[in-house]
VMD Tcl script that builds the backbone (N, CA, C; Angstrom):
set m [mol new atoms 366]
animate dup $m
set s [atomselect $m all]
$s set {name element resname resid chain x y z} {
  {N N MET 1 A -54.934 48.821 -25.774}
  {CA C MET 1 A -55.111 48.481 -27.040}
  {C C MET 1 A -54.742 49.931 -26.463}
  {N N SER 2 A -53.928 50.923 -27.345}
  {CA C SER 2 A -53.805 52.782 -27.693}
  {C C SER 2 A -54.445 52.871 -28.545}
  {N N GLN 3 A -54.966 54.617 -28.387}
  {CA C GLN 3 A -55.747 54.833 -29.858}
  {C C GLN 3 A -55.002 55.433 -30.281}
  {N N ALA 4 A -55.274 55.958 -32.238}
  {CA C ALA 4 A -54.017 56.221 -32.777}
  {C C ALA 4 A -54.511 57.853 -32.709}
  {N N THR 5 A -53.292 58.735 -32.224}
  {CA C THR 5 A -53.153 59.573 -32.491}
  {C C THR 5 A -51.958 60.512 -33.772}
  {N N ASP 6 A -52.759 61.627 -33.675}
  {CA C ASP 6 A -52.038 63.214 -35.599}
  {C C ASP 6 A -50.498 63.116 -34.918}
  {N N LYS 7 A -50.289 62.974 -33.251}
  {CA C LYS 7 A -49.143 63.830 -32.222}
  {C C LYS 7 A -47.946 62.544 -32.249}
  {N N LEU 8 A -47.573 63.996 -31.634}
  {CA C LEU 8 A -45.827 62.902 -31.361}
  {C C LEU 8 A -44.982 63.816 -30.758}
  {N N VAL 9 A -44.825 64.277 -29.822}
  {CA C VAL 9 A -43.615 64.605 -28.502}
  {C C VAL 9 A -42.897 64.073 -28.879}
  {N N ILE 10 A -41.142 64.752 -28.520}
  {CA C ILE 10 A -40.380 63.848 -29.315}
  {C C ILE 10 A -39.449 64.389 -28.197}
  {N N LEU 11 A -38.974 63.765 -26.476}
  {CA C LEU 11 A -37.715 64.583 -25.554}
  {C C LEU 11 A -36.189 64.440 -26.035}
  {N N VAL 12 A -35.565 65.861 -26.319}
  {CA C VAL 12 A -34.133 64.996 -26.632}
  {C C VAL 12 A -33.514 65.617 -25.726}
  {N N THR 13 A -32.399 65.436 -24.881}
  {CA C THR 13 A -31.310 65.390 -24.017}
  {C C THR 13 A -30.154 65.775 -24.221}
  {N N ARG 14 A -29.938 65.207 -25.721}
  {CA C ARG 14 A -28.496 65.223 -26.269}
  {C C ARG 14 A -28.456 66.615 -26.851}
  {N N GLY 15 A -26.767 66.910 -26.976}
  {CA C GLY 15 A -26.776 68.495 -27.833}
  {C C GLY 15 A -25.619 68.153 -29.132}
  {N N ILE 16 A -24.957 68.851 -29.329}
  {CA C ILE 16 A -24.079 69.205 -30.693}
  {C C ILE 16 A -23.060 67.829 -30.459}
  {N N ASP 17 A -22.508 67.532 -28.829}
  {CA C ASP 17 A -22.424 66.483 -29.065}
  {C C ASP 17 A -22.429 64.948 -29.529}
  {N N SER 18 A -23.797 64.487 -29.438}
  {CA C SER 18 A -24.514 63.339 -30.502}
  {C C SER 18 A -24.906 63.395 -31.430}
  {N N GLU 19 A -24.909 61.517 -31.787}
  {CA C GLU 19 A -25.105 61.323 -32.688}
  {C C GLU 19 A -26.866 61.481 -32.749}
  {N N LEU 20 A -27.157 60.950 -32.099}
  {CA C LEU 20 A -28.743 61.045 -31.158}
  {C C LEU 20 A -29.360 62.572 -31.325}
  {N N SER 21 A -28.972 63.893 -31.413}
  {CA C SER 21 A -29.640 65.191 -31.643}
  {C C SER 21 A -30.066 64.840 -33.533}
  {N N SER 22 A -29.067 64.214 -34.089}
  {CA C SER 22 A -29.379 64.629 -35.543}
  {C C SER 22 A -30.461 63.548 -35.887}
  {N N VAL 23 A -30.162 62.283 -35.196}
  {CA C VAL 23 A -31.499 60.674 -35.361}
  {C C VAL 23 A -32.446 61.934 -34.528}
  {N N ALA 24 A -33.061 62.285 -33.306}
  {CA C ALA 24 A -33.592 62.599 -33.092}
  {C C ALA 24 A -34.588 63.657 -33.919}
  {N N PHE 25 A -34.326 64.697 -35.032}
  {CA C PHE 25 A -34.524 65.561 -36.023}
  {C C PHE 25 A -35.222 65.053 -37.049}
  {N N THR 26 A -34.185 63.772 -37.378}
  {CA C THR 26 A -34.660 62.780 -38.469}
  {C C THR 26 A -35.794 62.140 -38.897}
  {N N ILE 27 A -36.295 61.758 -37.535}
  {CA C ILE 27 A -37.053 60.780 -37.348}
  {C C ILE 27 A -38.472 61.999 -36.681}
  {N N ALA 28 A -38.529 63.136 -36.421}
  {CA C ALA 28 A -39.026 63.762 -36.096}
  {C C ALA 28 A -40.063 64.470 -37.301}
  {N N ASN 29 A -38.811 64.489 -38.393}
  {CA C ASN 29 A -38.928 64.977 -39.640}
  {C C ASN 29 A -40.103 64.053 -40.793}
  {N N GLY 30 A -39.797 62.594 -39.949}
  {CA C GLY 30 A -40.166 61.312 -40.142}
  {C C GLY 30 A -41.821 61.835 -40.511}
  {N N GLY 31 A -41.723 61.769 -39.084}
  {CA C GLY 31 A -43.654 62.322 -38.598}
  {C C GLY 31 A -44.101 63.165 -39.637}
  {N N ILE 32 A -43.191 64.318 -39.553}
  {CA C ILE 32 A -44.392 65.141 -40.198}
  {C C ILE 32 A -44.355 65.180 -41.305}
  {N N THR 33 A -43.841 64.568 -42.091}
  {CA C THR 33 A -44.063 63.445 -43.948}
  {C C THR 33 A -45.156 62.010 -43.971}
  {N N ALA 34 A -45.070 61.791 -42.152}
  {CA C ALA 34 A -46.454 60.660 -42.184}
  {C C ALA 34 A -47.817 61.391 -41.901}
  {N N GLY 35 A -47.731 62.862 -41.553}
  {CA C GLY 35 A -48.991 62.965 -41.402}
  {C C GLY 35 A -49.053 63.841 -39.659}
  {N N LEU 36 A -48.883 63.932 -39.176}
  {CA C LEU 36 A -48.620 64.189 -37.289}
  {C C LEU 36 A -47.957 66.081 -37.153}
  {N N LYS 37 A -48.768 65.720 -36.246}
  {CA C LYS 37 A -48.051 67.566 -36.210}
  {C C LYS 37 A -47.280 67.180 -34.730}
  {N N VAL 38 A -45.381 67.707 -34.928}
  {CA C VAL 38 A -44.891 66.874 -34.134}
  {C C VAL 38 A -44.037 67.635 -32.986}
  {N N SER 39 A -44.096 67.847 -32.714}
  {CA C SER 39 A -43.555 68.599 -30.938}
  {C C SER 39 A -42.322 68.188 -30.474}
  {N N ILE 40 A -41.119 69.204 -30.099}
  {CA C ILE 40 A -39.614 67.945 -29.387}
  {C C ILE 40 A -38.885 69.646 -29.092}
  {N N PHE 41 A -39.449 68.864 -27.563}
  {CA C PHE 41 A -39.221 69.943 -26.565}
  {C C PHE 41 A -37.225 69.972 -25.701}
  {N N LEU 42 A -37.189 70.048 -25.524}
  {CA C LEU 42 A -35.017 70.202 -25.447}
  {C C LEU 42 A -35.127 70.859 -24.066}
  {N N THR 43 A -34.043 69.083 -23.928}
  {CA C THR 43 A -33.329 69.805 -22.014}
  {C C THR 43 A -31.607 69.821 -22.143}
  {N N SER 44 A -31.567 70.430 -21.694}
  {CA C SER 44 A -30.208 69.938 -20.851}
  {C C SER 44 A -29.217 70.099 -21.777}
  {N N THR 45 A -28.387 69.172 -22.805}
  {CA C THR 45 A -27.364 69.943 -23.654}
  {C C THR 45 A -27.834 69.697 -24.909}
  {N N ALA 46 A -29.169 69.313 -24.882}
  {CA C ALA 46 A -29.995 69.163 -26.201}
  {C C ALA 46 A -30.414 71.005 -25.973}
  {N N ILE 47 A -30.268 71.966 -25.659}
  {CA C ILE 47 A -30.122 73.168 -25.552}
  {C C ILE 47 A -29.510 74.024 -26.596}
  {N N ASP 48 A -28.762 73.723 -27.062}
  {CA C ASP 48 A -27.639 73.800 -27.343}
  {C C ASP 48 A -27.485 73.376 -28.847}
  {N N LEU 49 A -29.135 72.584 -28.780}
  {CA C LEU 49 A -28.734 72.441 -30.866}
  {C C LEU 49 A -30.285 73.490 -31.390}
  {N N VAL 50 A -30.287 74.178 -30.603}
  {CA C VAL 50 A -31.147 75.455 -31.093}
  {C C VAL 50 A -29.994 76.898 -30.708}
  {N N ARG 51 A -29.169 76.929 -30.547}
  {CA C ARG 51 A -28.261 77.753 -30.084}
  {C C ARG 51 A -27.523 79.095 -31.081}
  {N N LYS 52 A -28.307 79.468 -31.896}
  {CA C LYS 52 A -27.738 80.475 -32.327}
  {C C LYS 52 A -26.072 79.921 -33.230}
  {N N ARG 53 A -25.812 79.258 -34.054}
  {CA C ARG 53 A -24.413 78.641 -34.438}
  {C C ARG 53 A -24.724 77.076 -33.930}
  {N N GLY 54 A -25.090 77.350 -33.257}
  {CA C GLY 54 A -24.834 75.940 -32.372}
  {C C GLY 54 A -24.924 74.574 -33.528}
  {N N GLN 55 A -26.215 74.925 -34.422}
  {CA C GLN 55 A -26.832 73.365 -34.156}
  {C C GLN 55 A -25.547 73.431 -36.425}
  {N N ALA 56 A -24.394 73.964 -37.007}
  {CA C ALA 56 A -23.772 74.380 -37.929}
  {C C ALA 56 A -22.958 72.795 -37.703}
  {N N MET 57 A -22.749 73.194 -35.725}
  {CA C MET 57 A -21.319 72.175 -35.007}
  {C C MET 57 A -21.728 70.598 -35.723}
  {N N THR 58 A -22.549 70.729 -36.229}
  {CA C THR 58 A -22.824 68.838 -36.399}
  {C C THR 58 A -23.742 68.580 -37.374}
  {N N HIS 59 A -23.181 67.619 -37.818}
  {CA C HIS 59 A -22.943 66.716 -38.904}
  {C C HIS 59 A -23.021 65.603 -39.424}
  {N N VAL 60 A -23.570 64.492 -38.772}
  {CA C VAL 60 A -23.794 62.688 -39.054}
  {C C VAL 60 A -23.945 61.877 -40.173}
  {N N ALA 61 A -23.132 61.598 -41.208}
  {CA C ALA 61 A -23.024 61.428 -42.650}
  {C C ALA 61 A -23.757 59.337 -41.772}
  {N N PRO 62 A -24.470 59.422 -43.134}
  {CA C PRO 62 A -25.585 59.954 -43.916}
  {C C PRO 62 A -25.977 60.499 -44.378}
  {N N LEU 63 A -26.533 61.049 -42.579}
  {CA C LEU 63 A -27.933 62.173 -42.694}
  {C C LEU 63 A -27.653 63.793 -43.298}
  {N N GLN 64 A -28.814 64.054 -43.246}
  {CA C GLN 64 A -28.583 65.439 -43.586}
  {C C GLN 64 A -27.565 66.030 -42.188}
  {N N PRO 65 A -26.888 66.926 -42.454}
  {CA C PRO 65 A -26.779 68.023 -41.480}
  {C C PRO 65 A -28.010 68.694 -40.692}
  {N N LEU 66 A -27.545 69.083 -39.356}
  {CA C LEU 66 A -28.504 68.755 -38.381}
  {C C LEU 66 A -28.752 70.912 -38.300}
  {N N LEU 67 A -28.254 71.265 -39.051}
  {CA C LEU 67 A -28.918 73.040 -39.666}
  {C C LEU 67 A -29.631 72.871 -40.561}
  {N N ALA 68 A -29.974 71.875 -41.129}
  {CA C ALA 68 A -30.793 71.381 -42.751}
  {C C ALA 68 A -31.486 70.061 -41.624}
  {N N LEU 69 A -31.253 69.801 -41.823}
  {CA C LEU 69 A -32.918 68.459 -40.490}
  {C C LEU 69 A -33.959 70.252 -39.088}
  {N N ILE 70 A -33.248 70.977 -38.740}
  {CA C ILE 70 A -34.076 71.951 -37.971}
  {C C ILE 70 A -34.425 72.442 -38.456}
  {N N GLU 71 A -34.210 72.938 -38.992}
  {CA C GLU 71 A -34.785 74.035 -40.805}
  {C C GLU 71 A -36.668 73.703 -41.274}
  {N N ASP 72 A -35.249 72.165 -41.784}
  {CA C ASP 72 A -36.721 71.451 -42.623}
  {C C ASP 72 A -38.466 71.282 -41.529}
  {N N PHE 73 A -37.207 70.807 -40.196}
  {CA C PHE 73 A -38.857 70.771 -39.215}
  {C C PHE 73 A -39.601 71.744 -39.059}
  {N N GLN 74 A -38.225 72.695 -39.096}
  {CA C GLN 74 A -39.472 74.410 -38.775}
  {C C GLN 74 A -40.342 74.517 -39.569}
  {N N LYS 75 A -39.774 74.549 -40.851}
  {CA C LYS 75 A -41.201 74.543 -41.852}
  {C C LYS 75 A -41.853 74.387 -42.889}
  {N N ARG 76 A -42.216 72.791 -42.080}
  {CA C ARG 76 A -42.871 72.128 -42.329}
  {C C ARG 76 A -43.864 72.270 -40.791}
  {N N GLY 77 A -43.479 72.751 -39.843}
  {CA C GLY 77 A -44.461 73.927 -39.002}
  {C C GLY 77 A -44.362 72.693 -37.707}
  {N N GLY 78 A -43.431 71.895 -37.365}
  {CA C GLY 78 A -42.478 71.749 -36.275}
  {C C GLY 78 A -42.662 72.504 -35.587}
  {N N VAL 79 A -42.498 72.269 -34.001}
  {CA C VAL 79 A -42.096 72.702 -32.616}
  {C C VAL 79 A -41.367 72.791 -31.994}
  {N N ILE 80 A -40.504 73.342 -31.457}
  {CA C ILE 80 A -39.396 73.312 -30.742}
  {C C ILE 80 A -39.402 74.196 -29.391}
  {N N TRP 81 A -39.143 73.883 -28.210}
  {CA C TRP 81 A -39.944 73.734 -27.636}
  {C C TRP 81 A -38.434 73.924 -26.326}
  {N N ALA 82 A -37.871 74.499 -25.743}
  {CA C ALA 82 A -36.914 74.305 -24.601}
  {C C ALA 82 A -37.567 75.414 -22.659}
  {N N CYS 83 A -36.529 73.997 -22.502}
  {CA C CYS 83 A -36.712 74.036 -21.048}
  {C C CYS 83 A -36.042 74.949 -20.313}
  {N N PRO 84 A -36.764 76.401 -19.743}
  {CA C PRO 84 A -36.261 77.389 -19.131}
  {C C PRO 84 A -35.638 77.031 -17.991}
  {N N PRO 85 A -34.952 76.385 -17.799}
  {CA C PRO 85 A -34.113 76.373 -16.553}
  {C C PRO 85 A -32.595 75.933 -16.939}
  {N N CYS 86 A -32.877 74.989 -18.378}
  {CA C CYS 86 A -31.687 74.995 -18.555}
  {C C CYS 86 A -31.170 75.926 -19.438}
  {N N VAL 87 A -32.111 76.682 -20.244}
  {CA C VAL 87 A -31.658 77.687 -21.478}
  {C C VAL 87 A -30.991 79.346 -20.099}
  {N N GLU 88 A -31.756 78.279 -19.302}
  {CA C GLU 88 A -30.943 79.751 -17.452}
  {C C GLU 88 A -29.704 79.571 -16.958}
  {N N SER 89 A -29.233 78.091 -17.899}
  {CA C SER 89 A -28.600 77.475 -16.815}
  {C C SER 89 A -26.710 77.243 -17.252}
  {N N ARG 90 A -27.117 78.042 -19.239}
  {CA C ARG 90 A -25.788 78.225 -19.936}
  {C C ARG 90 A -26.100 79.253 -19.734}
  {N N GLY 91 A -26.973 80.388 -19.261}
  {CA C GLY 91 A -26.156 81.815 -19.511}
  {C C GLY 91 A -27.099 82.188 -20.881}
  {N N TYR 92 A -28.180 81.726 -21.182}
  {CA C TYR 92 A -28.874 81.975 -22.846}
  {C C TYR 92 A -30.242 82.882 -22.397}
  {N N THR 93 A -30.794 83.631 -23.606}
  {CA C THR 93 A -31.530 83.891 -23.333}
  {C C THR 93 A -32.425 83.859 -24.887}
  {N N GLN 94 A -33.710 84.583 -24.855}
  {CA C GLN 94 A -34.382 83.892 -26.039}
  {C C GLN 94 A -33.410 84.630 -27.757}
  {N N ALA 95 A -33.740 86.109 -27.152}
  {CA C ALA 95 A -32.135 86.590 -28.396}
  {C C ALA 95 A -30.639 84.918 -29.259}
  {N N ASP 96 A -30.903 84.646 -27.898}
  {CA C ASP 96 A -29.512 83.724 -28.113}
  {C C ASP 96 A -30.354 81.987 -29.266}
  {N N LEU 97 A -30.740 81.734 -28.526}
  {CA C LEU 97 A -31.555 80.736 -29.724}
  {C C LEU 97 A -32.036 81.358 -30.901}
  {N N ILE 98 A -32.620 80.566 -31.779}
  {CA C ILE 98 A -32.808 80.194 -32.953}
  {C C ILE 98 A -34.272 81.165 -33.415}
  {N N ASP 99 A -34.846 81.562 -34.445}
  {CA C ASP 99 A -36.142 81.900 -34.552}
  {C C ASP 99 A -36.941 81.000 -34.837}
  {N N GLY 100 A -38.233 80.767 -33.545}
  {CA C GLY 100 A -39.199 79.019 -33.756}
  {C C GLY 100 A -39.411 78.805 -32.176}
  {N N VAL 101 A -37.788 79.314 -31.639}
  {CA C VAL 101 A -37.838 78.547 -30.954}
  {C C VAL 101 A -39.021 78.768 -29.940}
  {N N VAL 102 A -39.662 78.296 -28.310}
  {CA C VAL 102 A -40.276 78.768 -27.600}
  {C C VAL 102 A -40.005 78.113 -26.210}
  {N N ILE 103 A -39.264 78.421 -25.820}
  {CA C ILE 103 A -38.681 79.250 -24.316}
  {C C ILE 103 A -39.870 78.047 -23.318}
  {N N VAL 104 A -40.201 77.177 -22.675}
  {CA C VAL 104 A -41.847 77.109 -22.370}
  {C C VAL 104 A -41.833 75.496 -21.127}
  {N N GLY 105 A -41.825 75.852 -20.200}
  {CA C GLY 105 A -41.953 74.760 -19.069}
  {C C GLY 105 A -42.335 72.826 -19.719}
  {N N ALA 106 A -42.063 72.052 -18.962}
  {CA C ALA 106 A -42.612 71.450 -19.703}
  {C C ALA 106 A -44.288 70.520 -20.151}
  {N N SER 107 A -45.192 71.415 -18.361}
  {CA C SER 107 A -46.057 71.676 -19.683}
  {C C SER 107 A -46.710 71.825 -20.793}
  {N N ALA 108 A -45.867 71.981 -21.072}
  {CA C ALA 108 A -46.607 72.602 -22.609}
  {C C ALA 108 A -46.788 71.117 -23.079}
  {N N MET 109 A -44.823 70.008 -22.994}
  {CA C MET 109 A -45.525 68.593 -23.513}
  {C C MET 109 A -46.278 67.522 -22.855}
  {N N HIS 110 A -46.654 68.178 -20.743}
  {CA C HIS 110 A -47.628 67.165 -21.147}
  {C C HIS 110 A -48.697 67.327 -21.531}
  {N N ALA 111 A -49.255 68.805 -21.640}
  {CA C ALA 111 A -50.937 69.295 -22.116}
  {C C ALA 111 A -51.090 68.447 -23.770}
  {N N GLU 112 A -49.505 68.597 -24.973}
  {CA C GLU 112 A -49.574 66.897 -25.523}
  {C C GLU 112 A -50.053 66.061 -25.846}
  {N N ILE 113 A -49.339 65.588 -24.134}
  {CA C ILE 113 A -49.150 64.086 -24.075}
  {C C ILE 113 A -50.543 63.589 -23.665}
  {N N LYS 114 A -51.340 64.878 -22.612}
  {CA C LYS 114 A -52.580 64.408 -22.006}
  {C C LYS 114 A -53.913 63.823 -23.132}
  {N N GLN 115 A -53.328 64.535 -24.283}
  {CA C GLN 115 A -54.300 64.547 -25.705}
  {C C GLN 115 A -53.666 63.372 -26.108}
  {N N GLY 116 A -53.456 62.501 -26.047}
  {CA C GLY 116 A -53.168 61.190 -26.974}
  {C C GLY 116 A -52.072 61.217 -27.479}
  {N N ALA 117 A -50.428 62.514 -27.537}
  {CA C ALA 117 A -49.651 62.296 -28.552}
  {C C ALA 117 A -48.754 60.767 -27.478}
  {N N ALA 118 A -48.251 60.901 -28.517}
  {CA C ALA 118 A -47.207 59.438 -28.806}
  {C C ALA 118 A -45.499 60.518 -28.418}
  {N N THR 119 A -45.557 59.720 -27.896}
  {CA C THR 119 A -44.271 59.778 -27.556}
  {C C THR 119 A -42.150 59.582 -27.668}
  {N N LEU 120 A -41.472 59.796 -27.688}
  {CA C LEU 120 A -40.388 59.340 -27.987}
  {C C LEU 120 A -38.871 60.202 -27.076}
  {N N SER 121 A -38.023 59.585 -26.614}
  {CA C SER 121 A -37.247 60.113 -26.312}
  {C C SER 121 A -35.717 59.972 -26.522}
  {N N PHE 122 A -35.327 60.743 -27.219}
  {CA C PHE 122 A -33.568 60.389 -27.326}
  {C C PHE 122 A -32.358 61.364 -25.825}
}
mol reanalyze $m
mol bondsrecalc $m
mol representation Tube
mol addrep $m
């Protein structure tokens, strides 16, 4: 039987071309509403979700536009991590990403999991 946790880590691998990216941030915001401390780790094409102006390209009705979902997530204390090799392979640097995104290895995500965080992936 698993123990209760107040942490949630969401791994997102889908980018601006997939409705799953909007679903991931909708669920992340719901987690914050439920009182969870939510972190999102972006890999692969999901890096484009936090590229400046990248998130403005996605709106999956009837969900909020991705830009609004990400802004809401960050304003409410959500943490966004970006995989360093995934950022680098796209030729991006920290300056290319929206404010507040932390380029950090998977060890940050693993540390939360070791402390009992629940996990989801999209």
